N, C-alpha and C positions, 0 to 999 in steps of 0.2 A: 340720488347721490349715495344713499345708504346701500343700494343694490350695487352700484359701481364700486363702492368701497369694499363690499363683501367679495366681489369678483376679483378685485386687486389682491385682497388678502389670500384668496384661494390660489390665485396664480403665483403669488409669492411663496406660499407653502409648497406648491407643486414644483416650482423651480428649485426650491431648497432641497427637496427630497431627491430630485433628479440630479442635482449637483453632488449631493452626498453619495448617490449610487455610482456616479462616474468616478469620483475620488476613490471610493472603496474598491471599485473594479480595478483601478490602476494599481492601488497598493497591494491588492491580492496577487495580481499578476507579477509584480516586481519581487515581492517577498517569497512567493512560491518558487519562482525561478531561481532565486539566490539559494534557497535551501535544497532545491532539487539538483542543482548543478554542482554543489559542493562535493558530494561523494564522487561524482564523475571526475572532477578535477583532481581530487585527492588520489584516486586509484590510477589515474593517468600518470601522475607523478610517481607513484609506486612502481609502475611498469617501466618507467624510464630511469629508475634508480639502479645504479650498478654496485653499490655497497651492499653486500649480502646481509650483514648484520642489521643494517638499518632497514633493509627491505623485509627482513623477518619481523622486526618490530612493527613495521607498517601493517604487515599481514595480520599480526595479532590484534592491532587496533581495528582493522576491518572486521575481523571475526567478532569482536565485542560490539561493534556498531550494528552488525547484522543481528546479533542476539537482542540488542535494544529494539531494533525494528520489529523483530518477532513479537516482543512484548506489546509494542504499539498496535500491531495488527490484531493481537488477541483482544486487547481492550477495545479497539474500534469495532471489532466484530460483535462481541458479547454485550458491551455496555452502550454502544452508540447505534450501530446499524440495526441490531435485533429489536431493541425497544422501539425504534422508528417504524420497523415493519409491523409490530404489534399495534402501535398507535394508528397507523394508516389503515390496517385491516379493520379495527374497531370503528373508525370513522366511516369507512365504506359500508360496513354492515349496518350501522345506524342510519345512514342515508337511504339504504335500500330496504330498511326495516326488516332485516333478516336476522334470525337468531340461530346459532349453531354451537354445539360443543366440540366440533371438530377443530383441532389445532391448525388452523390455516397458515398462520405465520410460520410455525415450525415446519409445516409441510413445504412451504415455499423455499425455506432455507435448505432443506434436504434436497429438494429438486435442483437448486443451484449447485449444491455439492456434487450431485451425481452428473449434472451437465458438464462440469469441469472434468470429473473423473472419466466419463465416457468419451468426451472430446479428446482428452490427452491419450487415452488408450487406443482410440481409433487412429490418431495421428502417428503414434509410435508403432503401431502394427503395420500401418501403411508404408512407413519408411523403414520397416524392419529388415528388408533384404540387405544383407551385408553389414547390418548394424545391430548385431545381437545384443551388445551391451546396452543399447537404448531401451530394451524391453525388460531390464531387470527391475524387480519391485522397488518401490520408493524406499521402503524401510529394509534395505538390503542387509543380509547377515554377513556379507563380506567373505563367504565361504570360497568364492572363486577369485578373490583378489587379496593379495597379501603384500603389504608394504612394511618394510623394516628399514627405518632411517636412523642413522647415527650422525648427529651433527654437533659441532662445537662453535661457539661464538668467536673463538680465536682462529679457527681453521675453516676457511671457506670451502674446503673440499668436503663433499658429502658422499659417503659410501652407502650405497643402497642396493637392495635386492628387489627387483620388480618382476612380478609374474602377472601377466595380464592375458586372460583367455581370449579377449577380443583381438589381441595382436598375435597370439600364439607363440610368443617369445619369452625367454628368460634372460635378463641382462644384469650382470654384476659389474659395477664400475662406478665411475665418478660422474655426478651430475654436473652439467654446465650451469652457468648462472641462469640462462633462459629456462633450463629444465627445473632448476630449483624454484624459480618463480611459480612454475606450474604446479610443482608438488607441494610447496609450502602450505597452500590452502586447499589441497585436494586429497591429502593423506587421510585415509579412513573415511572417504566420502563415497557416496553412490554416484557413478558416472552420469546417471540421468538427472541428478539434482540440479537445481537452478536452470532448468530447461527454458528455452526461448518461449515455448508455448505457454508454460505456466506464468512466465513473466508478463506475456501479453495479456493473458486472462486476468492477472492481478491488476494490470494497468486499466483494463476495461472496467473492472469492478470499481476501482478507485475513481475513475473518471465519471462513471454514472453517479456515484455517491457525491462527488464534487459538484456535479451539475445541480443536484438536489439541494446541496448546501447553498449554492449560489441562488437558486430559486427562492430559498427562505429569506435571503436578503432582498432580492429584487421584488418580491411580492409584498414587502412591508412598506407601509405608507407613512410611518412616523419616524422622524430622524433619530430620536433617542433610542427607539427600539432597534432600528437599523444598526446603530453604532454598537449596541450591546451584542447583537447577534454577530456582527462583524468581528468583534474581539475574540469571541469563542471560536468562530470559524477559522480565522487566520492562525490562531495558535494551533488548532488541531491540524489544519492543512499544512502548515510548515513542518510539523513533526512527521506527518504522513508522507509528505513530498520527499523528505530526507530518507525515510524508510523505503519508499518505492525506488528511489534512485539507487540505494544500496542493493536492492534485489536485481534491478536491471543491469547494473554494471558487472554483476557476477553471473549473468546469463551468457549464452553463446551469441548474443546479438553483436553486430558491428558497432563501432563507435558512432558513426553517423546515424545509424538506425536508433540507437539509444537517445541521441540528441533530439531527433525528430519526435520520438515518443514522449520525451520529457516536455518538449514544447507543447504537444497536444494536451498532456496532463495539466500543465500550467494554465492553459486556456479554458479548461473545463468549468471551473467556478465562475470566471468572468462571463462565459457563455450562459451559464445558469442565471446570473444576475441580469443579463440582457434579456433573456426570455421572460424572467419574472417582471421586469419593467414593462415589457410590451404586451404581456398577456396576464393582467392582474386577475381577470375573471376565472382563470384556471383553478384558483384555490377552491371555488365552490362547485367545481365540475366533478360529477361522480365518475365519469369515464377516466378523467385524469387521475383521480384518486386510486382507481383500480390499477391503472398502468404504473403509477408511482409505487404502490405496495408490492406489485409483482417484481418490478425491477429492483427495488430495495431488497426484497427477499432473495432473489437470485444473486445479487451482489454480496449479501451476507454469507450465503453458501460458498461463494468463491473465496471470501476471506477465510472462512473456516478451513477450507481445503488447503489453501496456500500456507496458513499458519501452522497447522498440525502435520501436514504431509510434505512441506517444503522447507520453510525457514528454520523451525526449531529442530527437526531431526537432522538437518544438514549440519548444524553447528554443535548440538549437544551430544551427538554420537562420537565426536572426536574426543580423545581421552585427555588432552592437555587443557588445563585451566577450567575445569568443569564448574567449580564453585564461583569463579569470577564471571563466567558466561551466564550462570544461573542468576547471579546478582544483577547483571545488565538486562537480562530478560525481565526480571521483576521490576527493575527501574523503568524500562520502557512501558510496562503495563501501568505502573504507578503514575507515570507522566500522563498517559492517556486518561487515567482516572481523575487526576488533578484538573486537567483541562475541562473534562465533562462536569466536574463539580463546580468549577467557576461558571460554566454555562448555565447549570441548573440554578445557581444562586442569582445570576443575572436575570433569568426568566422569572424567578420567584419575586425579586424586587419589582420587576415590571408589572406583575400581576397585582401586587399589593398597591402599587401606584395607581393602577387603573381602578 
């Protein structure tokens, strides 16, 4: 009877952790979708807005949110992903009983950085026929593009002088409302910024990271530990989902493509939870540890590239509202730091409890 009672207790604990995993999986999916689709809906509303003054205010808000997302990406890259890569590498080396002074974690990050750079340059060079503007350097000095815009909040007419080498034309006149929408957030920008390729690479990196976050939840067999990890993961994932959505909606992707990609990203962590629930023994597998560390390192390099070559230059090179944009960038970084601090404290409490 004691054996039967023990088996019943074990089955009860197993059902409890399985139920917790399914509940957490559902909550992650719903909350991530809510934060991911908010910028998409907001910018769709902006594009349907006919009031020029209000649309200009919306564009300013979008710019500030983009700066916030840049700070989040920076914090995620340097304070979350990179330490994970170092930890995974150390565990793999310990399991293999290998000692080396070579900075493997840093090497993997740089490899990830160069993979994104090489992939993008090959793609741009391949489609370069007739699209000379797509090959301009990311940190463009604007020597070949000059925008001079004079606008007034009371007058919806905007007089502008646009000289664009790619078009080979020079046009002095009034911008229509549709043209204003295009120029409001593209003045003093590099035409290759917010490219679809970069947005897709960022999505891939974030999805890989999200799968591993889900694995951390799915591989845990204690309900209290699962809940603590879940709180940290969902806070971080909601902020990152919002930031990713901001990047995607400013790319050249279609509305339906963005929606499909956001759905895929929202499914990444739940997929990780499911994998972790089904394959608990993967935690002690050396091959899985090597694959995890390599993928995390490449993802970190992607974050590094997108943060410093895409999001921040795209916004901070524009002359208007520099200090406010800088503040929102720091705010995004601080938000990422705060979430990671809460995660560290939760893990510390758990270690003390054990």
